[in-house]
Residue frames as qw, qx, qy, qz and C-alpha x, y, z in Angstrom:
[[0.000, 0.889, 0.458, 0.000, 0.00, 0.00, 0.00],
 [0.511, -0.131, 0.026, 0.849, 2.67, 2.49, -0.99],
 [0.093, 0.038, -0.129, -0.986, 0.28, 4.96, -2.58],
 [0.183, 0.529, 0.798, -0.223, -3.46, 5.47, -2.17],
 [0.058, -0.027, -0.321, -0.945, -5.56, 7.35, -4.69],
 [0.104, 0.580, 0.780, -0.212, -9.19, 8.36, -4.20],
 [0.275, 0.905, 0.317, 0.066, -10.52, 10.76, -6.83],
 [0.320, 0.836, -0.193, 0.403, -8.30, 13.84, -6.45],
 [0.563, -0.735, 0.340, -0.164, -6.83, 12.59, -3.14],
 [0.774, 0.362, -0.476, 0.208, -3.37, 10.98, -3.11],
 [0.630, -0.714, 0.296, -0.079, -1.63, 9.56, -0.03],
 [0.846, 0.379, -0.260, 0.269, 2.04, 8.70, -0.54],
 [0.721, -0.385, -0.121, 0.564, 5.38, 8.68, 1.21],
 [0.011, -0.964, 0.041, 0.263, 6.87, 12.13, 1.55],
 [0.780, 0.355, 0.103, 0.506, 9.60, 13.06, -0.89],
 [0.471, -0.223, -0.070, 0.851, 12.37, 15.64, -0.67],
 [0.043, 0.340, 0.362, 0.867, 10.36, 18.04, -2.87],
 [0.423, -0.684, -0.541, -0.245, 7.58, 18.07, -0.21],
 [0.539, -0.166, -0.456, 0.689, 9.89, 19.58, 2.42],
 [0.005, 0.135, -0.075, 0.988, 8.82, 23.23, 2.26],
 [0.547, -0.357, -0.372, -0.659, 5.11, 22.40, 2.28],
 [0.712, -0.326, -0.599, 0.167, 5.56, 19.97, 5.18],
 [0.376, -0.093, -0.378, 0.841, 7.40, 22.62, 7.22],
 [0.205, -0.223, -0.104, -0.947, 4.75, 25.23, 6.43],
 [0.659, -0.400, -0.501, -0.393, 1.88, 22.93, 7.49],
 [0.642, -0.256, -0.562, 0.454, 3.72, 22.09, 10.71],
 [0.185, 0.014, -0.222, 0.957, 4.22, 25.79, 11.51],
 [0.374, -0.302, -0.284, -0.830, 0.64, 26.80, 10.66],
 [0.702, -0.401, -0.557, -0.192, -0.98, 24.06, 12.74],
 [0.601, -0.263, -0.507, 0.559, 1.25, 24.55, 15.77],
 [0.054, 0.093, -0.117, 0.987, 0.79, 28.32, 15.79],
 [0.514, -0.353, -0.397, -0.674, -2.95, 27.75, 15.57],
 [0.730, -0.354, -0.582, 0.058, -2.82, 25.37, 18.56],
 [0.411, 0.095, -0.447, 0.789, -0.77, 27.72, 20.76],
 [0.287, -0.817, -0.488, 0.109, -2.74, 29.14, 23.68],
 [0.160, 0.911, -0.034, 0.378, -2.01, 32.87, 24.00],
 [0.501, -0.805, 0.304, -0.092, -0.13, 32.44, 27.30],
 [0.792, -0.260, 0.482, 0.268, 2.21, 29.83, 25.70],
 [0.596, 0.800, -0.026, -0.061, 3.07, 31.61, 22.44],
 [0.034, 0.804, -0.593, 0.003, 6.79, 31.82, 23.26],
 [0.592, -0.260, 0.760, -0.070, 6.92, 28.16, 24.30],
 [0.785, 0.456, 0.414, -0.063, 5.25, 27.08, 21.06],
 [0.435, 0.866, -0.243, -0.050, 7.61, 29.22, 18.96],
 [0.203, -0.642, 0.739, -0.024, 10.61, 27.58, 20.67],
 [0.713, 0.042, 0.692, -0.110, 9.03, 24.15, 20.14],
 [0.705, 0.687, 0.135, -0.112, 8.43, 24.90, 16.46],
 [0.213, 0.843, -0.493, -0.030, 12.06, 26.00, 16.01],
 [0.409, -0.434, 0.799, -0.077, 13.42, 22.90, 17.79],
 [0.752, 0.243, 0.599, -0.132, 11.14, 20.49, 15.89],
 [0.600, 0.784, -0.083, -0.136, 11.95, 22.07, 12.53],
 [0.067, 0.761, -0.646, 0.007, 15.65, 21.63, 13.25],
 [0.353, -0.333, 0.863, -0.141, 15.56, 18.10, 14.68],
 [0.498, 0.221, 0.830, -0.113, 12.68, 16.43, 12.85],
 [0.528, 0.710, 0.357, -0.300, 10.69, 18.34, 10.25],
 [0.323, 0.819, -0.359, -0.309, 13.39, 19.73, 7.96],
 [0.063, 0.449, -0.881, -0.138, 15.54, 16.57, 8.08],
 [0.796, 0.010, 0.287, -0.532, 12.39, 14.41, 7.72],
 [0.818, 0.369, -0.414, -0.150, 13.94, 11.99, 5.23],
 [0.342, 0.362, -0.771, 0.396, 16.59, 11.07, 7.80],
 [0.369, -0.202, 0.575, -0.701, 14.29, 11.23, 10.83],
 [0.809, 0.164, 0.304, -0.476, 11.56, 9.10, 9.23],
 [0.136, 0.477, -0.820, -0.287, 14.01, 6.63, 7.66],
 [0.872, 0.054, -0.156, -0.462, 11.99, 3.76, 6.21],
 [0.610, 0.328, -0.707, 0.141, 14.94, 1.39, 6.67],
 [0.103, 0.118, -0.783, 0.602, 14.42, 1.48, 10.44],
 [0.111, -0.470, -0.875, 0.042, 10.64, 1.09, 10.29],
 [0.035, 0.563, 0.292, -0.773, 9.59, 4.73, 10.12],
 [0.282, 0.408, 0.617, 0.611, 7.78, 6.77, 7.51],
 [0.123, 0.472, 0.219, -0.845, 6.23, 10.14, 6.75],
 [0.283, 0.462, 0.760, 0.360, 3.23, 10.31, 4.42],
 [0.116, 0.235, -0.006, -0.965, 1.68, 13.29, 2.72],
 [0.344, 0.575, 0.737, -0.084, -1.90, 13.71, 1.59],
 [0.060, -0.157, 0.335, 0.927, -2.39, 15.68, -1.58],
 [0.367, 0.645, 0.625, -0.240, -5.76, 17.04, -2.68],
 [0.503, 0.842, 0.175, 0.082, -5.69, 18.29, -6.25],
 [0.671, 0.462, -0.188, 0.548, -1.89, 18.48, -5.97],
 [0.128, -0.726, 0.266, -0.621, -1.93, 20.61, -2.78],
 [0.316, 0.065, -0.831, 0.453, -0.65, 19.40, 0.60],
 [0.557, -0.514, -0.281, -0.588, -3.83, 18.72, 2.57],
 [0.761, -0.581, 0.182, -0.224, -2.35, 16.70, 5.42],
 [0.471, 0.495, -0.707, 0.181, 0.41, 14.49, 6.68],
 [0.813, -0.520, 0.159, -0.208, 1.25, 11.85, 9.26],
 [0.270, 0.602, -0.741, 0.124, 4.32, 10.04, 10.47],
 [0.949, -0.267, -0.144, -0.090, 5.02, 6.59, 11.86],
 [0.096, 0.714, -0.624, 0.302, 7.93, 6.18, 14.25],
 [0.771, -0.044, -0.632, 0.066, 9.10, 2.79, 15.48],
 [0.491, -0.695, 0.307, -0.427, 8.88, 2.36, 19.26],
 [0.532, -0.343, 0.772, -0.056, 9.69, -1.36, 19.43],
 [0.068, -0.078, 0.903, 0.418, 9.50, -4.43, 17.23],
 [0.032, 0.493, 0.868, 0.045, 5.72, -4.55, 17.80],
 [0.037, -0.818, -0.436, 0.374, 4.81, -0.91, 18.47],
 [0.357, 0.342, 0.277, 0.824, 4.70, 2.16, 16.27],
 [0.063, -0.574, -0.387, 0.719, 3.89, 5.73, 17.27],
 [0.300, 0.752, 0.472, 0.349, 1.55, 7.85, 15.16],
 [0.362, -0.451, -0.057, 0.814, 3.19, 11.26, 14.80],
 [0.037, -0.314, 0.259, 0.913, 2.51, 14.59, 13.13],
 [0.164, 0.502, 0.808, 0.262, -1.04, 13.87, 11.98],
 [0.034, 0.476, 0.127, -0.869, -2.06, 17.28, 10.71],
 [0.360, 0.620, 0.641, 0.275, -4.79, 18.45, 8.35],
 [0.193, 0.123, 0.123, 0.966, -4.44, 21.84, 6.64],
 [0.211, 0.345, 0.466, -0.787, -7.12, 24.31, 7.81],
 [0.462, 0.324, -0.274, -0.779, -8.68, 24.55, 4.32],
 [0.517, 0.102, -0.797, -0.296, -9.17, 20.75, 4.21],
 [0.090, -0.012, 0.831, -0.549, -10.78, 20.17, 7.59],
 [0.527, 0.253, 0.487, -0.649, -14.28, 18.84, 8.23],
 [0.649, 0.417, -0.395, -0.498, -14.21, 16.65, 5.12],
 [0.978, -0.123, 0.115, -0.119, -13.30, 13.30, 6.73],
 [0.564, 0.663, -0.457, 0.183, -9.65, 13.60, 5.78],
 [0.229, -0.585, 0.680, -0.379, -8.31, 12.93, 9.29],
 [0.839, -0.060, 0.454, -0.295, -10.28, 9.67, 9.49],
 [0.849, 0.517, -0.107, -0.010, -9.02, 8.64, 6.04],
 [0.273, 0.715, -0.575, 0.290, -5.45, 9.42, 7.08],
 [0.508, -0.442, 0.633, -0.381, -5.84, 7.48, 10.33],
 [0.934, 0.151, 0.267, -0.183, -7.16, 4.40, 8.51],
 [0.693, 0.645, -0.290, 0.139, -4.28, 4.66, 6.03],
 [0.041, -0.689, 0.630, -0.355, -1.77, 4.99, 8.89],
 [0.743, -0.245, 0.537, -0.316, -3.19, 1.91, 10.61],
 [0.927, 0.360, 0.090, -0.051, -3.03, -0.11, 7.39],
 [0.452, 0.737, -0.444, 0.236, 0.55, 1.06, 6.72],
 [0.313, -0.594, 0.646, -0.364, 1.62, 0.16, 10.24],
 [0.876, -0.037, 0.425, -0.226, 0.03, -3.28, 9.99],
 [0.824, 0.556, -0.098, 0.052, 1.67, -3.84, 6.58],
 [0.232, 0.739, -0.542, 0.324, 5.01, -2.89, 8.17],
 [0.647, -0.015, -0.737, 0.197, 4.49, -5.64, 10.75],
 [0.081, -0.251, 0.506, -0.821, 3.50, -3.56, 13.77],
 [0.292, -0.378, -0.878, 0.019, 0.95, -4.99, 16.19],
 [0.223, -0.771, -0.500, 0.324, 0.06, -1.87, 18.14],
 [0.255, 0.605, 0.108, 0.747, -0.19, 1.85, 17.43],
 [0.391, -0.603, -0.426, 0.550, 0.46, 4.33, 20.21],
 [0.217, 0.618, 0.189, 0.732, 0.04, 8.09, 20.14],
 [0.269, -0.535, -0.461, 0.655, -0.10, 11.13, 22.32],
 [0.126, 0.633, 0.370, 0.669, -1.88, 14.39, 21.75],
 [0.064, 0.090, -0.370, 0.922, -2.26, 17.64, 23.64],
 [0.075, 0.482, 0.774, -0.404, -5.40, 18.05, 25.70],
 [0.211, 0.540, 0.032, -0.814, -6.22, 21.18, 23.65],
 [0.234, 0.196, -0.726, -0.616, -6.71, 19.03, 20.52],
 [0.563, 0.103, 0.580, -0.579, -10.28, 18.07, 21.30],
 [0.767, 0.429, -0.157, -0.451, -11.21, 17.05, 17.74],
 [0.434, 0.452, -0.779, 0.010, -8.20, 14.72, 17.54],
 [0.214, -0.162, 0.843, -0.466, -9.05, 13.12, 20.89],
 [0.701, 0.247, 0.323, -0.586, -12.64, 12.54, 19.78],
 [0.694, 0.484, -0.441, -0.298, -11.44, 10.94, 16.54],
 [0.230, 0.384, -0.876, 0.180, -9.00, 8.60, 18.29],
 [0.394, -0.012, 0.741, -0.543, -11.62, 7.50, 20.80],
 [0.744, 0.366, 0.104, -0.550, -14.24, 6.96, 18.06],
 [0.670, 0.506, -0.518, -0.165, -11.72, 4.84, 16.12],
 [0.946, -0.196, -0.258, -0.015, -11.07, 2.46, 18.99],
 [0.426, 0.436, -0.517, 0.601, -7.98, 3.92, 20.61],
 [0.655, -0.615, -0.435, 0.070, -7.94, 3.30, 24.35],
 [0.120, -0.893, 0.244, -0.358, -6.80, 5.88, 26.85],
 [0.793, 0.057, -0.478, 0.375, -3.56, 4.84, 28.57],
 [0.516, -0.476, -0.332, 0.629, -2.36, 7.77, 30.67],
 [0.080, 0.964, 0.134, 0.215, -2.23, 11.51, 31.17],
 [0.684, -0.221, -0.116, 0.686, 0.97, 13.46, 31.71],
 [0.020, 0.988, 0.058, -0.144, 1.94, 17.06, 32.20],
 [0.787, 0.317, 0.028, 0.529, 4.90, 17.71, 29.94],
 [0.339, -0.874, 0.012, 0.349, 7.45, 20.05, 31.50],
 [0.439, -0.430, 0.510, 0.601, 10.45, 19.51, 29.23],
 [0.564, 0.691, -0.101, -0.442, 10.51, 20.74, 25.62],
 [0.509, -0.176, 0.754, 0.376, 11.54, 18.16, 23.02],
 [0.188, 0.131, -0.592, -0.773, 10.73, 17.68, 19.34],
 [0.259, -0.328, -0.887, -0.194, 7.71, 15.68, 20.61],
 [0.298, -0.756, -0.573, 0.107, 6.25, 18.08, 23.15],
 [0.084, 0.834, 0.026, 0.545, 6.06, 21.79, 23.84],
 [0.431, -0.074, -0.586, 0.682, 6.68, 21.39, 27.56],
 [0.125, -0.266, 0.064, -0.954, 5.45, 24.30, 29.63],
 [0.329, 0.090, 0.705, -0.622, 2.94, 22.17, 31.55],
 [0.585, 0.158, -0.409, -0.683, 0.95, 21.14, 28.47],
 [0.678, -0.079, 0.654, -0.325, -1.25, 18.16, 29.33],
 [0.373, 0.331, -0.748, -0.439, -0.71, 15.21, 26.98],
 [0.831, -0.024, 0.372, -0.414, -3.04, 12.25, 26.66],
 [0.012, 0.386, -0.885, -0.259, -1.65, 8.89, 25.57],
 [0.839, 0.188, 0.166, -0.482, -3.68, 6.31, 23.63],
 [0.124, -0.336, 0.892, 0.276, -3.08, 2.91, 22.03],
 [0.815, 0.266, 0.047, -0.513, -4.80, 0.49, 19.67],
 [0.610, -0.140, 0.760, 0.174, -4.22, -3.14, 18.77],
 [0.353, 0.511, -0.414, -0.666, -3.75, -3.36, 15.00],
 [0.047, -0.050, 0.983, 0.167, -4.37, -7.10, 14.73],
 [0.526, -0.189, -0.466, -0.686, -7.68, -8.17, 13.28],
 [0.619, -0.276, 0.482, -0.555, -10.10, -9.51, 15.90],
 [0.083, 0.182, -0.970, -0.138, -10.01, -13.30, 16.06]]
């Protein structure tokens, strides 16, 4: 399942030429998510993530080690993206699932999530894990509706390429990718 096409929608692995659009989507979504009192923290997080993960995405999401970054194109325009990052031989983390503001409320996030689950299963993973900020209510509702179970809540203090820090509450979820027996 290397590429998925549905009318004008294409889901495929990210390529070097996608870099600028990927970085722009990452910046737009994270600035949109930033609560006013955490603007500086989000800007530092954006800068760190661009440097460590987003700009060097071909190295960070190296398929040879069980990772991947996919883009979703609608009529040739970047509409969304998601990443898969190996956690263990059986577990993969869903990362960077973003939908561009102009493509929201069209079922794209659900389509991307189903594609991510199928990709992960095809790659041999048995479980998908993810974390999302408490402020991402639509994402939380989607994950719960799609069978992800709540695992734990944490208050992230330290800034990394995976979290803003600053006391942001993160919710962790997981889902078994094996077909029910």
